[in-house]
C-alpha positions, -999 to +999 in steps of 0.1 A: +783-407-121+763-436-130+751-440-168+723-456-182+708-458-218+682-439-222+694-408-202+685-372-213+715-350-212+713-319-197+702-298-225+719-264-231+702-235-240+712-203-261+681-178-255+690-158-289+721-160-312+732-129-314+739-112-349+773-093-336+790-123-326+784-137-357+807-107-372+833-117-347+833-157-354+835-150-392+864-125-387+879-156-362+873-180-387+886-162-416+849-167-431+841-142-460+807-154-466+785-126-462+752-144-451+770-143-415+765-104-412+752-088-444+712-088-445+713-078-478+733-111-492+706-133-472+677-119-484+696-122-523+697-162-517+664-160-507+671-172-472+655-144-453+666-113-438+683-123-412+720-133-407+731-169-407+747-189-377+779-202-385+783-240-386+810-242-360+791-222-334+765-245-339+785-275-332+803-256-304+767-256-290+765-291-287+801-298-279+796-275-249+764-296-237+777-329-242+814-315-219+795-302-188+777-334-191+808-357-191+835-335-170+857-318-197+863-313-234+892-336-232+866-363-217+850-367-259+865-391-275+847-385-313+818-366-326+799-372-361+771-341-369+750-340-395+739-302-407+702-303-415+695-267-411+702-229-404+702-208-375+694-176-379+698-142-354+678-142-325+666-179-328+664-197-298+682-229-299+688-260-273+716-289-278+705-318-261+708-354-264+702-393-250+727-419-236+723-448-269+751-474-253+774-479-223+803-498-224+838-505-204+869-493-223+901-503-208+888-497-177+869-463-186+832-461-190+821-452-223+789-435-235+773-433-268+749-404-271+728-392-301+727-355-298+710-328-315+706-290-317+670-279-321+657-244-328+631-240-303+593-241-317+613-250-351+632-275-368+664-299-359+695-279-373+719-305-364+722-342-353 
């Protein structure tokens, strides 16, 4: 595959973030924060009336997009992300990115990318 600066990465869409999967992830991550499964807890924080997705799951959407494009998780060397918003149950989210640098390192092509996770029709929640 030829990689060039400016190339757009194939996006990854999650059409509807599943509230039931949030409960499962909360259990798997030992995340006791009720905003991931209890609508009353979300309301009490003033953040609306839908459960809020876990940050690691939002990161996973971006990592899956990158690994699909690059050929596998083992090809990812480093990632630095900034959380800028929340993803709620039912949101349609899209992970995307752009190649910002391409170079050779010890015979391997290394591409740096700027990535993001957007709520479709809304804001960027991770960059």
